[in-house]
C-alpha positions in Angstrom: 100.6 82.0 133.3 99.4 83.3 130.0 100.9 86.5 130.4 104.4 84.8 131.7 103.9 82.9 128.6 104.2 85.8 126.8 106.8 87.9 127.9 109.0 84.8 126.8 109.0 85.4 123.7 110.5 89.1 124.3 112.2 88.0 126.8 114.2 85.5 124.5 114.6 88.2 121.7 116.1 90.3 123.8 118.7 87.7 125.0 119.8 87.0 121.0 120.1 90.4 120.7 122.5 91.0 123.7 124.5 88.0 122.7 124.4 89.1 118.9 125.9 92.5 120.0 129.8 91.9 120.2 129.5 90.1 117.1 127.4 93.1 115.0 129.8 95.8 116.4 132.8 94.1 115.0 131.6 93.3 112.2 130.5 96.9 111.6 133.7 98.1 112.9 135.7 95.6 110.1 133.6 97.6 107.5 134.5 101.0 108.5 138.4 99.9 108.1 137.8 98.2 105.0 136.1 101.5 103.6 132.7 99.1 103.1 130.9 101.8 105.5 131.5 105.3 106.7 132.3 106.0 110.2 129.3 108.7 109.7 126.9 106.0 109.1 128.4 103.4 111.5 128.2 106.3 114.3 124.1 106.6 113.2 123.6 102.8 113.3 124.9 103.0 116.8 122.1 105.8 117.7 124.7 108.8 116.9 124.9 111.0 113.6 123.9 114.9 113.7 120.5 115.5 115.9 117.1 116.1 113.8 115.2 116.7 116.9 111.2 117.1 117.0 110.1 115.6 113.7 108.1 112.3 112.6 110.6 109.2 112.0 109.7 107.7 109.2 111.4 103.8 108.6 111.7 102.5 104.8 114.3 99.3 104.9 116.2 99.9 101.6 115.4 101.1 97.9 112.4 99.3 96.9 110.5 100.7 100.5 111.9 103.6 100.2 110.9 104.3 96.5 107.2 103.1 97.5 107.2 105.7 100.2 108.0 108.7 98.4 104.7 109.6 96.7 103.2 109.7 100.7 106.2 111.4 101.5 105.3 114.2 98.8 101.7 114.2 99.1 102.2 114.7 103.4 105.2 117.4 103.0 102.8 119.1 100.3 99.4 118.5 102.4 101.3 120.2 105.7 104.2 122.6 105.0 105.4 122.7 108.4 105.7 118.9 108.7 109.5 118.0 108.9 110.4 114.1 108.8 113.9 111.7 109.6 113.6 109.3 107.5 116.1 105.8 108.2 117.0 103.2 105.9 118.9 100.0 106.1 121.3 100.3 103.4 124.0 102.8 101.9 122.2 102.9 98.9 118.8 104.0 100.2 120.6 106.4 102.0 122.2 107.8 99.3 119.1 107.7 97.5 117.0 109.6 99.9 120.4 112.0 100.1 119.7 112.6 96.2 116.2 114.0 96.5 118.1 117.0 97.9 115.0 118.1 100.1 115.9 120.1 103.3 112.8 118.9 105.2 114.0 115.8 105.2 117.1 114.7 107.1 118.3 111.0 106.5 119.9 108.9 108.8 121.0 105.4 109.3 118.6 103.2 110.8 119.5 102.5 114.7 120.5 98.9 115.3 117.5 96.8 117.3 119.3 97.2 120.7 118.0 98.9 123.8 121.2 100.9 124.6 121.1 102.0 120.8 117.7 102.8 120.4 118.1 104.9 123.8 120.5 106.7 122.8 118.5 107.5 119.4 115.2 108.4 120.9 117.0 110.6 123.8 119.1 112.5 120.6 116.1 113.1 118.0 113.2 112.8 120.1 111.1 112.2 117.1 107.3 113.2 117.8 105.6 110.2 116.0 107.6 106.7 114.2 105.5 105.3 110.4 106.9 102.3 109.4 106.5 101.2 105.8 105.7 98.0 105.2 106.9 95.0 107.1 109.9 96.4 109.1 108.6 95.6 112.9 111.3 95.2 115.2 110.1 94.1 118.4 112.9 96.3 120.3 112.4 99.3 118.3 108.4 99.3 118.8 108.4 98.6 122.5 110.9 101.9 123.1 108.9 104.1 120.3 105.1 102.9 122.2 107.2 103.4 125.6 108.2 107.1 124.8 104.5 107.9 124.2 105.5 107.7 120.2 102.1 107.5 118.0 103.2 103.7 115.9 101.6 104.2 112.3 102.6 101.2 110.3 101.9 101.9 106.6 101.2 99.3 103.2 101.6 96.3 105.9 101.7 92.6 104.9 101.4 89.7 106.5 101.4 86.5 105.6 99.1 82.7 106.9 102.1 81.3 108.2 103.5 84.4 109.4 100.3 85.7 111.4 100.4 82.1 112.6 103.9 82.1 113.9 103.5 85.4 115.7 100.5 84.0 117.1 101.6 81.1 118.8 104.6 83.1 120.3 103.0 85.9 121.4 105.2 87.9 119.6 102.5 89.4 117.6 100.1 90.3 119.8 102.8 92.2 121.8 103.6 94.1 118.8 100.4 94.8 117.4 99.2 95.9 120.6 101.7 98.9 119.8 100.2 100.2 116.8 98.4 103.4 117.1 97.4 103.1 113.2 97.7 100.4 110.6 97.0 100.4 106.6 97.3 96.9 105.5 98.7 96.3 101.7 95.7 94.1 101.0 92.8 92.3 102.6 94.0 89.3 103.6 96.6 91.2 105.9 94.4 93.7 107.5 92.1 90.4 108.6 95.5 88.6 109.9 96.4 91.9 111.7 92.9 91.8 113.2 93.3 88.6 114.2 96.2 89.1 115.8 94.4 92.0 117.8 94.7 94.8 116.0 90.8 97.0 116.9 89.2 98.1 113.6 88.7 101.8 114.6 92.9 101.4 114.1 92.6 100.6 110.5 93.3 102.8 107.9 92.7 102.8 104.0 94.3 99.7 102.4 97.1 100.9 100.3 99.8 98.8 98.2 102.4 101.9 98.2 104.3 100.4 95.3 101.4 100.6 92.8 102.0 104.8 93.3 105.5 104.3 92.3 106.3 106.9 89.2 109.3 106.4 87.7 110.8 108.9 85.7 111.1 107.6 82.3 114.3 109.2 80.6 115.1 108.3 77.3 114.9 105.2 76.3 117.0 103.2 73.8 116.9 103.9 70.6 116.4 99.5 69.9 113.3 98.7 68.9 111.5 97.6 72.3 109.4 94.9 70.8 112.6 92.7 70.2 114.4 94.4 73.8 114.8 92.0 77.0 115.6 93.9 80.3 116.6 91.6 82.9 115.5 93.9 86.1 117.3 93.6 89.8 119.1 90.6 89.4 121.4 88.7 91.7 124.2 86.6 91.9 123.5 83.2 90.5 120.8 84.7 88.3 122.6 86.7 85.2 124.4 83.4 84.1 121.0 81.7 83.6 119.8 85.0 81.9 122.4 85.3 79.7 122.4 81.3 78.8 118.6 82.1 77.7 119.6 85.0 75.8 122.2 83.4 74.0 120.1 80.6 72.9 117.1 82.5 71.7 118.9 85.1 69.6 119.7 82.0 67.4 115.9 82.1 66.7 115.5 85.7 67.0 118.4 87.2 66.1 117.8 91.0 66.4 116.9 90.0 70.2 118.8 92.5 72.6 119.4 92.5 76.0 119.5 95.6 78.9 120.7 93.5 82.2 120.2 95.9 85.4 122.1 94.2 88.2 120.8 94.7 91.6 124.0 96.2 93.3 125.9 97.7 90.1 129.2 97.0 92.0 128.9 93.9 90.8 129.4 95.5 87.1 132.7 93.6 87.1 132.0 90.5 87.5 128.9 90.3 85.2 130.8 91.9 82.3 133.1 88.8 82.7 129.9 86.6 82.5 128.9 88.0 79.7 131.9 87.5 77.7 131.9 83.6 79.0 128.6 83.9 77.1 130.0 84.5 74.1 128.1 88.0 74.0 129.4 91.1 73.7 127.9 94.4 75.6 129.0 97.6 76.3 128.3 99.7 79.9 126.0 102.8 80.9 128.4 103.4 83.7 131.0 103.7 81.1 129.0 105.9 78.9 129.4 103.7 75.9 126.6 103.6 73.7 124.2 100.8 73.3 126.3 99.3 70.4 126.0 95.6 71.2 123.6 92.9 71.4 124.1 93.7 75.8 123.6 96.6 77.5 125.0 96.6 81.0 122.9 99.2 83.0 125.1 99.5 85.9 124.2 102.5 87.3 121.2 103.6 90.3 118.6 105.6 89.7 117.5 105.0 85.7 115.1 101.9 86.0 112.5 103.4 84.6 114.6 104.2 81.3 115.3 100.3 81.4 111.8 99.7 81.3 110.8 102.0 79.0 113.4 100.7 76.3 111.8 96.9 77.0 108.8 95.1 75.9 109.9 92.3 77.9 111.1 92.4 81.5 112.4 89.4 83.6 111.9 90.5 87.3 115.2 89.0 89.2 115.3 87.8 92.8 113.3 85.0 91.3 115.5 82.6 90.1 117.3 82.7 93.5 115.8 82.3 96.7 115.6 86.3 97.4 111.7 86.2 97.1 111.5 88.2 93.9 111.5 92.0 93.5 108.4 94.1 92.5 106.3 93.1 89.6 104.2 96.7 89.9 107.2 98.5 88.1 107.3 96.7 85.0 103.2 96.8 84.7 103.5 100.4 84.9 105.6 100.9 81.8 103.6 97.8 80.0 106.4 95.4 79.4 105.3 91.9 79.6 106.4 90.6 82.8 108.4 86.8 83.0 109.4 85.6 86.5 111.0 82.7 88.4 109.3 80.8 91.3 110.7 82.4 94.3 108.3 85.2 94.5 107.6 85.2 98.3 107.8 88.8 98.6 105.2 89.6 96.0 103.3 86.2 96.5 99.3 87.3 96.2 100.6 90.0 92.8 102.5 87.3 91.3 99.7 84.8 92.0 97.3 87.3 90.3 99.0 88.1 87.8 100.0 84.6 86.7 96.3 83.7 86.9 95.4 86.1 85.0 97.5 85.9 81.9 99.4 89.3 83.2 103.2 87.3 83.5 104.5 84.1 83.0 106.3 81.9 85.5 109.6 80.6 83.7 111.3 77.7 86.0 114.6 77.2 84.0 116.7 78.5 81.2 114.5 76.2 78.7 111.6 78.5 80.1 113.0 81.9 79.9 114.4 80.9 76.4 111.5 80.0 74.9 109.8 83.1 76.1 112.7 85.2 75.2 112.3 83.7 71.8 108.9 84.0 71.3 106.8 86.7 72.9 106.1 89.2 70.0 104.8 92.7 70.4 101.1 91.6 70.2 101.1 88.8 72.6 103.5 91.7 74.9 100.8 94.1 74.7 98.1 91.6 75.7 99.9 90.4 78.8 100.7 94.3 79.6 97.2 94.6 79.5 96.2 91.5 82.0 98.7 92.6 84.0 97.7 96.1 84.6 93.8 94.5 85.1 95.6 92.4 87.5 97.1 94.2 90.1 94.1 96.9 90.0 94.2 100.8 90.4 96.8 102.9 92.2 96.6 103.2 95.5 94.7 106.8 96.8 97.6 108.4 98.0 95.9 111.4 98.7 93.1 110.0 100.5 96.2 108.1 102.6 98.1 110.9 103.3 95.3 112.9 104.8 94.7 109.7 106.9 98.3 109.4 108.2 98.3 113.4 108.9 95.3 112.9 111.2 97.1 110.4 113.2 100.1 112.2 113.9 
């Protein structure tokens, strides 16, 4: 009886995927027709594309996960010169990022849909010899078919909240997926404990590692601005730019020398954001147009230059936190000694922001008034103190060398 009840969530998931297949295919075709996705990328999502047989399959969802996985990838390749990887991602921007590495040892592909027929095609075409999952990309069909094909499954930087663990345990789906994991490196002690409670045996544990603590972005040449008088709004989403611009305009009435670097999560939104800047009564120049930073707002509408913007700003508002996107990483601004501000929506890094707020390494801003106050009053000494507290709160970077060896030992 217990075994039958545990099969229900798996069956329900597969049934749901089957019902969703036609709408997903229609949407995918529509994106190709509108030029928002290439036929090549669509083919890869359906399990096709150029074969890359016999490699270790590493999956990283998007830009953030791929960036955090890069130090581990580089350490593994350095330790094992014969290693070859096939890296799959969910987004076109992450695919472009991976291709930009221009490493012949790494094949970049769009991730296959979590449909059994698609995954079967993918596995037959590429015949990977192992699967490494970065963070939380635990898809039931993918895990099941990889396990059935005899692939060792490793999960690196895994995290799971108490709420998710309880839900997984109640349905039985969590226990089934955890049983398929050959080795797991948890992001923190709480997640590790919750995975063990779901059935992961302690001998399958790898060293704990938060990959985001090991990210080293290229700094680039900082803007010729006074860093302590510069605010960076990093990885903002729709609905946030208006609030940030309003707070910035208000703060400038008290702090006239203040400057703003506005770096949206999706640079394609640049025309829309330029209109918002004008509506706020502010002038700007754009990085994508190679214009000099001669106005009070610099629109950083390019990819791959976040290190330069962090290096230029003493204050950093982390986007995705004033709207319900879960918040973006605090580790990158902390690594550049920026004073961190964030909104209330930080579920993606709840424990990190909790530690930061408690120890004075970050400040929660619930609305425009809070943001404006921080923009107007955070001076250089306070910025330096917050940066010091942030480094202490987030702890030392992950030991990538030890982790890379542990991963290779399990392949």
